[in-house]
C-alpha angles and dihedrals in degrees: 000000000000126000114251142177111285114245096016114162123200133196126213119250101165115215109226108243090005128146121301139288096055107213097217089056091046103061101279125122139206092235098062137072115218126212113236105238093182144323132238128194113193113211093234095063140043090224123100121217118215119212108230137167111231129213090274092055091251120140115234138176105227123188116248090234089072094052139073127194112253112174147319118251104171095172094055124089096182115128091221138005131196112257089220091064093068130071127204092270090063092061112098114208094340119159115242090252090061091052094058108124092029123100117238 
């Protein structure tokens, strides 16, 4: 397990032909942000696998190459939150590209 920022939420941006499991075939959606519950880095790969709870309340290890940082919400304990419920001001340290689709 690696240490990580508390309350970090990630969105799925599935990499075509990327490592398995593919998040969109494993109960995740493009409209939700998922709280990182942990992170694992197996010694045989340079990839990290984030531990996330999908929309079916299943726990999965999803490769970092399928995920993008979305925002920090340290006071939230929700496993996942709808992306539509947050505006651009809720994004902490997000690059402008991540804020596309959000009003400033």
